[in-house]
C-alpha positions in Angstrom: 124.8 90.7 156.1 127.0 93.6 157.4 128.8 91.9 160.1 132.3 91.6 161.1 134.6 91.9 158.0 132.5 92.8 155.4 133.0 96.0 153.4 134.6 97.4 150.8 138.0 95.5 151.7 137.5 93.6 154.6 137.9 93.6 158.2 140.0 97.4 157.9 137.4 98.3 155.7 138.8 101.9 153.2 142.1 102.0 155.0 143.9 98.7 152.8 143.0 99.0 149.3 144.0 96.3 147.1 146.8 96.8 144.3 145.9 98.1 141.6 147.2 96.5 137.1 148.4 100.3 137.1 151.2 100.1 139.4 153.1 96.4 139.6 155.6 95.8 136.8 154.1 93.7 133.9 155.1 92.2 130.6 153.5 92.3 127.7 152.9 89.3 125.5 153.1 92.3 122.2 156.4 92.4 123.1 157.4 89.3 122.0 155.7 88.5 118.9 158.4 89.4 116.4 160.7 87.1 119.4 159.9 84.2 119.7 162.9 82.3 117.7 165.9 81.4 119.9 166.4 85.1 121.7 167.7 86.4 124.9 166.2 89.7 125.8 166.3 91.8 128.7 163.3 94.1 130.3 164.2 96.7 132.7 161.4 98.8 134.6 162.1 101.9 137.4 165.0 103.3 135.5 167.1 100.2 135.2 166.9 99.8 139.0 165.4 96.1 138.5 165.6 93.8 135.0 165.0 90.8 133.9 166.5 88.6 131.5 164.1 87.1 128.7 165.0 83.4 126.7 162.1 83.2 123.8 161.8 79.4 122.6 158.9 79.6 120.0 156.4 77.9 122.3 156.9 79.2 125.9 159.7 81.5 127.3 162.1 81.3 130.5 162.1 84.4 132.8 165.5 84.5 134.9 165.4 87.7 137.6 166.4 88.3 141.1 164.3 89.2 143.7 164.8 89.1 147.5 168.6 88.3 146.3 167.9 85.0 145.4 167.8 84.1 141.5 164.6 82.7 140.2 164.0 81.5 137.1 160.4 80.7 135.6 159.0 79.4 132.8 155.9 80.5 130.6 153.9 78.6 128.0 152.6 80.6 125.2 149.7 79.9 123.5 147.8 81.3 120.0 143.8 81.6 118.8 142.8 81.9 116.0 141.8 85.6 114.9 140.9 86.2 111.2 143.7 85.2 109.0 146.3 85.6 111.8 146.4 84.7 115.5 146.7 85.7 119.2 149.8 85.0 121.4 148.8 84.5 124.9 150.5 83.5 127.9 149.7 80.7 130.3 149.9 81.5 133.5 152.8 79.8 135.5 150.8 79.4 138.4 147.0 78.6 137.1 147.2 77.9 132.9 144.9 80.5 132.2 145.5 81.7 129.3 146.5 86.2 129.4 147.8 88.7 127.0 150.0 89.9 130.4 152.0 88.5 133.2 152.6 90.4 136.5 155.2 90.6 139.6 154.4 91.1 142.6 156.7 89.8 145.5 158.6 87.1 143.8 157.0 85.2 141.1 155.1 86.6 137.7 151.8 85.3 137.8 148.2 86.3 136.2 146.3 88.7 137.8 144.0 87.3 139.0 146.9 84.7 140.8 148.3 88.0 142.6 144.5 89.1 143.8 145.5 92.5 141.4 142.3 94.7 140.5 142.0 98.5 138.0 142.3 101.4 139.1 139.1 102.5 137.7 136.8 99.9 140.2 138.6 101.5 143.3 137.2 104.9 141.6 134.3 103.7 140.8 132.3 105.5 144.4 133.2 108.5 143.6 131.9 110.0 140.5 134.0 113.1 140.6 137.1 110.4 141.6 136.7 108.3 138.3 135.7 111.7 135.4 138.7 113.0 136.7 140.8 109.4 136.0 138.9 109.3 132.7 139.9 112.6 131.9 143.5 112.1 132.8 144.2 108.8 130.7 142.7 110.7 127.7 144.7 114.0 128.1 148.2 111.4 128.3 146.1 109.7 124.7 146.2 113.1 123.3 150.0 113.3 124.3 149.3 116.1 127.2 151.7 114.5 130.3 151.5 116.9 133.3 148.5 119.2 132.3 145.7 120.8 133.8 142.0 118.9 134.3 141.2 121.3 132.1 143.5 121.7 129.4 142.6 120.6 125.2 145.4 119.6 123.2 145.8 121.8 120.2 148.0 120.3 118.5 148.1 116.1 117.0 150.1 113.5 118.3 152.9 112.3 116.1 151.5 109.5 114.0 147.7 109.6 114.5 144.7 110.4 112.1 143.1 114.2 112.2 139.8 112.2 112.4 141.3 110.2 115.9 142.3 113.5 117.3 138.9 115.6 116.6 136.5 112.3 117.7 139.3 112.1 120.9 139.1 115.3 121.8 135.2 116.3 121.2 135.1 113.3 123.8 137.7 114.8 125.6 136.1 118.1 126.1 132.2 116.4 126.7 133.9 114.9 129.8 135.2 117.9 131.1 132.0 119.3 131.0 130.2 116.4 132.3 132.6 116.9 135.2 131.9 120.3 135.9 127.9 119.4 136.0 128.6 117.1 138.1 131.0 119.2 140.4 128.1 122.1 140.8 126.0 118.6 141.1 127.7 117.1 143.9 128.4 121.3 145.9 124.6 122.1 145.5 124.1 118.8 147.8 126.0 120.1 150.4 124.7 123.3 151.1 
């Protein structure tokens, strides 16, 4: 227990952290559900600096892009499961054939989250309650239409296409999270002195 290499992220400890899903470019299956019949699509990231050409064939897609000045063509199968009165679409990871809703690109190839060893930002923030609450508040503020707000800011107007009932619920949840963060801050301050 506690030998060399144990700890938060192996040998380097907290100096090296895993890359997160939120900071990695990805393709989501929802972007393709209406375009599965012999269509050629182009997706771009980083304000058009990086792009990928996608050819849909019904039961699979073909990804064509450049990585490290080398042209790469990858095939990803599309699978479906029955839900309610319809069906839900999934990608099959080109590497391990696991069902996934997103394919991430890290390095040269598109694969699932597990193949790339990606984690979620909330997993890395879970050790510090203040950081975790701050992250949840920011996420909820973005959902409520606030782009770069102060952490204490509360929206006055409902975002377009959001129901009033949903807006009221999310707004009250935001107020509760802000109060919880303030209580946690006071608790940590009292522990230090």
